[in-house]
C-alpha positions as CSV (number, residue, x, y, z in Angstrom):
1,M,239.8,127.2,136.3
2,L,235.8,129.0,137.4
3,N,236.0,132.4,136.7
4,I,233.0,134.4,137.7
5,A,232.6,137.7,137.0
6,L,229.1,139.0,139.6
7,F,227.5,141.7,138.2
8,G,224.2,143.6,139.3
9,P,223.3,147.2,140.2
10,P,223.9,149.1,143.6
11,G,221.8,147.2,146.5
12,A,221.6,143.7,144.4
13,G,223.6,142.2,147.0
14,K,226.6,141.2,145.1
15,G,229.0,141.2,148.3
16,T,227.3,139.2,150.5
17,Q,226.7,136.8,147.5
18,A,230.4,136.9,146.1
19,K,231.9,136.0,149.6
20,K,229.7,132.6,150.2
21,L,230.3,131.9,146.2
22,A,234.4,132.4,147.0
23,E,233.9,130.3,149.9
24,K,232.1,127.6,148.4
25,Y,234.4,127.2,145.5
26,N,237.5,128.1,146.6
27,L,238.1,131.3,144.5
28,T,240.0,134.3,144.7
29,Y,238.0,137.2,145.8
30,I,238.5,140.6,144.0
31,S,236.7,143.5,144.7
32,T,238.3,146.4,143.0
33,G,237.4,148.7,146.0
34,D,238.7,146.2,148.8
35,I,241.7,145.6,147.1
36,L,242.5,149.4,146.2
37,R,241.8,150.3,149.9
38,R,244.0,147.7,151.4
39,E,246.8,149.0,148.7
40,I,246.8,152.2,150.2
41,A,246.5,151.2,153.8
42,E,249.7,149.2,153.0
43,S,251.1,152.2,151.5
44,T,252.4,149.9,148.8
45,E,253.7,151.5,145.4
46,L,250.8,151.4,143.6
47,G,248.6,152.5,146.7
48,L,250.8,155.3,147.1
49,E,249.9,156.4,143.7
50,A,246.5,155.5,143.6
51,K,246.2,157.6,147.3
52,A,247.6,160.9,145.3
53,I,245.2,160.5,142.2
54,I,242.2,160.3,144.8
55,E,243.2,163.2,147.4
56,Q,243.6,165.5,144.3
57,G,240.3,164.9,142.9
58,G,240.9,162.0,140.3
59,L,239.7,158.5,139.4
60,V,242.2,155.4,139.8
61,S,243.0,154.5,136.1
62,D,242.2,151.5,134.4
63,E,245.9,150.4,134.4
64,I,246.6,151.1,138.3
65,I,243.2,148.6,139.0
66,V,244.4,145.9,136.8
67,Q,248.2,145.6,138.1
68,I,246.1,145.4,141.8
69,I,244.1,143.0,140.3
70,E,246.9,140.8,138.9
71,N,249.2,141.5,142.3
72,S,245.8,140.4,144.2
73,I,245.6,136.6,142.2
74,K,249.2,136.2,142.4
75,M,248.7,136.0,146.3
76,N,246.3,133.1,146.2
77,P,248.0,130.5,143.8
78,D,246.1,127.6,144.9
79,S,242.7,128.7,144.7
80,K,240.4,127.5,141.7
81,G,239.5,130.0,140.0
82,I,238.6,133.8,140.6
83,L,235.4,136.0,141.4
84,F,235.3,139.4,140.3
85,D,232.8,141.1,142.5
86,G,231.9,144.6,140.3
87,F,234.7,144.0,137.9
88,P,234.0,144.9,134.8
89,R,232.3,147.9,135.1
90,T,232.8,149.1,131.6
91,Y,233.2,148.1,128.0
92,A,237.0,148.8,128.1
93,Q,237.4,147.0,131.4
94,A,235.5,143.6,130.1
95,Y,238.6,143.6,126.9
96,I,240.9,144.4,129.8
97,L,239.6,141.6,132.1
98,D,239.8,139.5,128.4
99,G,243.4,140.2,128.2
100,L,244.1,139.8,131.9
101,L,242.7,136.0,131.7
102,I,244.3,135.5,128.5
103,K,247.7,136.4,130.2
104,M,247.0,133.8,132.6
105,N,246.0,131.1,130.4
106,T,242.6,131.1,131.4
107,K,239.4,132.5,130.7
108,L,235.7,133.7,132.2
109,S,233.6,131.3,132.5
110,C,230.5,133.2,133.0
111,L,229.0,136.7,133.7
112,L,226.1,135.9,136.9
113,S,224.2,139.2,136.9
114,L,221.4,139.8,139.8
115,E,218.6,141.0,138.3
116,V,216.6,143.1,141.1
117,P,213.6,145.8,140.0
118,K,214.5,149.3,140.0
119,P,212.1,150.4,143.5
120,E,213.5,147.3,145.2
121,L,216.8,148.7,144.5
122,I,215.8,152.2,145.8
123,N,214.0,151.0,148.7
124,R,216.8,148.4,150.0
125,M,219.7,151.5,149.5
126,M,217.2,153.6,151.7
127,L,216.9,151.1,154.3
128,R,220.7,150.5,154.2
129,A,221.2,154.1,154.8
130,E,218.5,154.6,157.6
131,K,220.4,152.1,159.2
132,E,224.0,152.9,159.0
133,K,222.9,156.6,159.1
134,R,224.8,157.1,156.1
135,A,223.7,160.7,154.4
136,D,224.9,159.5,150.8
137,D,221.9,157.5,150.1
138,K,219.1,159.7,149.5
139,K,216.5,158.9,146.9
140,E,217.9,161.5,144.3
141,V,221.7,160.0,145.0
142,V,220.4,156.5,145.0
143,E,218.5,156.9,141.3
144,N,221.5,158.8,139.7
145,R,223.9,155.8,140.8
146,L,221.3,153.4,139.0
147,R,221.5,155.5,136.2
148,E,225.0,155.9,136.2
149,Y,225.1,151.8,136.3
150,E,223.1,151.3,133.6
151,L,224.7,153.3,131.1
152,K,228.0,151.8,131.7
153,T,226.7,148.3,132.3
154,V,224.6,147.6,129.6
155,P,227.5,147.8,126.6
156,V,229.3,145.2,129.1
157,I,226.4,142.8,129.3
158,D,226.1,143.2,125.6
159,F,229.9,142.0,125.5
160,Y,229.3,138.8,127.3
161,N,225.8,138.0,126.0
162,Q,227.1,138.0,122.7
163,Q,230.1,135.2,123.8
164,G,227.2,133.2,125.3
165,K,228.5,133.9,128.9
166,Y,225.6,136.3,130.3
167,Y,223.1,134.7,132.8
168,P,220.4,136.6,134.9
169,I,220.1,135.7,137.7
170,D,216.8,136.6,140.2
171,G,217.7,138.6,142.7
172,I,214.6,138.8,144.6
173,G,214.4,136.3,148.0
174,T,216.6,135.2,151.2
175,V,220.0,135.3,150.7
176,E,219.9,131.6,151.0
177,E,217.4,131.4,147.6
178,V,219.4,134.0,145.9
179,F,222.6,131.6,146.9
180,E,220.8,128.4,145.2
181,R,219.8,130.1,142.4
182,L,223.8,130.9,141.8
183,T,225.0,127.7,142.5
184,E,222.5,125.8,140.5
185,R,223.6,127.7,137.4
186,I,227.3,127.5,138.3
187,E,226.9,123.7,138.5
188,D,225.2,123.9,135.1
189,I,228.0,125.5,133.6
190,L,230.5,123.2,135.4
191,S,228.6,120.6,133.8
192,Q,229.6,121.5,130.4
193,T,233.1,122.0,130.8
194,L,234.8,120.0,128.3
195,L,237.4,117.4,129.2
196,N,240.3,117.4,126.2
197,V,243.0,114.6,126.5
198,V,246.2,114.1,124.3
199,F,247.4,110.3,123.9
200,F,250.8,110.8,123.4
201,G,253.7,108.1,122.9
202,P,255.6,106.3,120.2
203,P,254.5,104.7,117.4
204,G,253.4,101.1,118.6
205,A,252.8,102.0,122.5
206,G,249.2,101.3,122.2
207,K,247.9,105.2,122.0
208,G,244.8,104.0,119.6
209,T,243.6,100.9,121.2
210,Q,243.7,102.9,124.7
211,A,242.2,106.1,123.2
212,K,238.8,104.4,121.5
213,R,238.5,102.6,124.5
214,I,238.6,105.7,126.8
215,A,236.2,107.8,124.3
216,K,233.6,105.0,124.6
217,R,233.8,104.6,128.4
218,F,233.4,108.3,128.8
219,N,230.9,109.6,125.8
220,M,234.3,111.5,124.4
221,E,235.1,111.8,121.0
222,Y,237.8,110.1,119.5
223,V,240.2,112.4,116.8
224,S,242.7,110.7,115.3
225,T,244.3,112.5,112.6
226,G,245.7,109.5,110.9
227,E,242.6,107.6,110.7
228,M,240.7,110.4,108.9
229,I,243.8,111.0,106.6
230,R,243.5,107.6,105.5
231,K,239.9,107.9,104.7
232,E,240.8,110.9,102.7
233,V,243.6,108.8,100.9
234,A,240.9,106.1,100.1
235,N,238.2,108.4,99.0
236,Q,241.0,110.1,96.7
237,T,239.7,113.6,98.0
238,E,242.3,116.6,97.3
239,L,243.0,116.2,100.6
240,G,244.0,113.0,100.6
241,K,246.0,113.2,97.1
242,I,248.5,115.9,98.8
243,A,249.1,113.5,102.0
244,E,248.9,109.7,99.9
245,P,253.0,110.1,99.7
246,F,253.4,110.9,103.2
247,L,251.7,108.1,104.6
248,E,253.7,105.5,102.3
249,T,257.0,107.2,103.9
250,G,256.0,107.5,107.4
251,D,256.4,111.2,107.2
252,I,254.1,113.7,109.0
253,V,251.7,114.8,107.0
254,P,251.5,118.8,106.1
255,D,249.9,121.1,109.0
256,D,247.1,122.3,106.9
257,I,245.5,119.1,106.2
258,A,245.1,118.2,109.7
259,I,243.7,121.5,111.1
260,R,241.1,121.6,108.2
261,L,240.1,117.9,109.5
262,I,240.5,118.6,113.0
263,E,238.3,121.8,112.6
264,R,235.5,119.6,110.6
265,K,235.5,117.0,113.5
266,I,235.0,119.3,116.3
267,A,232.3,121.4,114.5
268,N,230.6,118.2,113.9
269,H,230.4,117.1,117.2
270,N,228.4,119.5,119.9
271,N,227.4,117.2,122.1
272,T,230.1,115.5,123.6
273,K,232.0,115.7,126.8
274,G,235.5,116.1,125.4
275,F,237.8,115.1,122.6
276,I,240.5,112.8,122.7
277,F,243.5,113.5,120.3
278,K,245.6,110.7,119.2
279,G,248.7,111.1,116.8
280,F,248.3,114.9,117.0
281,P,250.0,117.0,118.3
282,S,253.6,115.0,117.1
283,T,255.6,118.2,116.5
284,L,255.7,121.4,119.1
285,V,254.2,123.5,116.3
286,Q,251.6,121.4,116.6
287,A,251.2,121.7,119.8
288,Y,250.9,125.2,119.4
289,I,248.5,124.6,116.7
290,L,246.2,122.6,118.8
291,S,245.9,125.1,121.6
292,G,245.0,127.6,119.3
293,L,242.2,125.1,117.6
294,M,240.9,124.8,121.2
295,K,240.6,128.2,121.9
296,K,238.9,128.9,119.0
297,S,236.2,126.2,120.4
298,D,236.5,128.4,123.9
299,T,238.4,125.2,125.5
300,S,241.6,124.1,126.3
301,I,243.7,121.0,126.1
302,S,243.3,119.5,129.8
303,L,245.2,116.2,130.3
304,V,248.0,114.8,128.3
305,I,248.0,110.8,128.7
306,E,252.0,109.6,127.8
307,L,252.1,106.1,126.9
308,K,256.1,104.8,127.3
309,T,257.0,101.8,125.5
310,S,260.6,100.6,124.6
311,T,261.7,100.7,121.2
312,L,262.1,96.9,120.7
313,Q,258.2,96.5,121.9
314,A,257.1,98.9,120.0
315,I,258.7,97.3,116.6
316,K,257.3,93.9,117.6
317,R,253.7,95.2,118.0
318,L,254.4,97.2,114.6
319,T,255.2,94.3,113.1
320,A,252.5,91.9,114.1
321,R,249.7,94.6,113.1
322,S,251.3,94.4,109.5
323,K,250.0,90.5,109.6
324,T,246.3,91.8,110.2
325,N,243.3,93.7,108.8
326,K,244.6,96.3,111.0
327,A,248.2,96.9,109.2
328,R,248.8,100.7,107.9
329,T,250.9,100.8,104.8
330,Y,253.8,102.0,107.0
331,D,253.7,99.1,108.8
332,M,254.8,96.7,105.8
333,N,258.3,98.3,105.8
334,M,260.8,98.0,109.0
335,D,262.9,100.8,107.6
336,T,259.7,102.8,107.7
337,I,258.8,101.6,111.0
338,I,262.3,103.0,112.2
339,H,262.3,106.2,110.8
340,R,258.8,106.5,112.3
341,M,260.3,106.0,115.7
342,E,263.3,108.4,114.7
343,V,261.0,110.8,113.8
344,Y,259.4,110.6,117.0
345,E,262.6,110.4,119.5
346,Q,263.5,113.6,117.5
347,R,260.3,115.4,118.2
348,S,259.0,114.3,121.1
349,G,261.1,115.7,123.8
350,K,259.8,119.3,123.3
351,I,256.0,118.1,123.0
352,A,256.5,116.6,126.3
353,E,258.2,119.8,127.7
354,F,255.5,122.0,126.4
355,Y,252.6,119.8,128.5
356,K,254.6,119.3,131.7
357,V,255.4,122.9,132.0
358,Q,251.5,123.1,132.0
359,D,251.6,120.5,134.1
360,K,249.2,118.7,132.2
361,M,251.2,115.2,131.7
362,V,250.7,112.2,133.2
363,S,252.9,109.0,132.0
364,F,252.2,105.2,132.2
365,N,254.2,102.3,131.3
366,G,252.3,101.6,127.6
367,D,254.1,97.8,128.3
368,I,251.6,96.5,131.2
369,D,248.2,94.2,130.5
370,E,246.3,96.3,128.2
371,N,243.0,95.8,130.8
372,K,245.4,96.8,133.8
373,L,246.3,100.1,132.2
374,H,242.8,101.0,130.8
375,E,241.7,100.8,134.1
376,L,244.6,103.1,135.6
377,I,243.8,105.6,132.7
378,A,240.5,105.4,133.4
379,S,240.9,106.1,137.0
380,T,243.1,109.5,136.0
381,I,240.2,110.6,133.2
382,E,237.8,110.1,136.2
383,K,239.8,112.5,138.8
384,A,240.2,114.9,135.6
385,F,236.2,115.3,135.0
386,K,235.9,115.9,138.9
387,E,238.7,118.8,139.1
388,I,237.3,120.7,136.0
389,R,233.7,120.3,138.0
390,K,235.0,121.6,141.2
């Protein structure tokens, strides 16, 4: 999802630009003022509660505001993301927004701040007051509003600047000129969005073959816990010595080892278009772990490619591999091969359900021609890249 907070002082032109951006990128437009007025006009439960507070001269609480925002988002399930106009306004609201988006299994993509010099803002607001015959935009009132904005919002800018999500945008120029600057920045942010793919399927389904080819074709980083662990074993590192007995029996290596190796791999590759995971997760717990690892890097799993194959075909492939220089220790014994297949069968259902619920699973017949299968998967990957960058 593309989630944007459009920021800027009164008179910067947020409302005009926000509506244009929401239309261009098919985003749910959230203006707290607009949705609060709508709730009051429609006499909803929250609207009546807010109205009572306002009539008594009070300020509507963040608790009511966030509930109204959440309800508005739910009304637009088909949008590609959310555009927040003038929210968050305070440091506390920045944390509230983060929590709300985490609840929705997403995050804020960026805070775009329209930067306009103070004299220009005062001039714009005075002209607007004259045009609209408003009495509230006298110079002293305008200056007070700008001071209030600076006091409350500088901490919000710091909040997102520390996350690398704050982008100042020159707000001087025509509506179209400013809009072009905003869209250029958004396109740049979208181009940096990682596509992270899990290859899922039983031993012998061809995950490694296809995952490596896809990684090379799309300039993505191939992450095979099996390969990394075998390298650790070969080098007799501390991790390798712990993992070795598990490899020999075909059992799953302790999660602590896989986590440390994946963290290392992710940390050492900053210029990739995404990560392709093969062999991990192999349990439901590992699926949760991978979600956490991705969140730690401010990204997430985008797609799961499931390769389906018959047990007989998988055994034939593993047996054939045991006679080549690509043989694994656990390929050499039929009992070990069968044990690995049984472990997969016992655990795969929960993993598949975990990703199906998130609508991230795409299944393919792993028994078809290797090149044909590759093209089918590549087509899916291309579509996924386009989708995350819309």
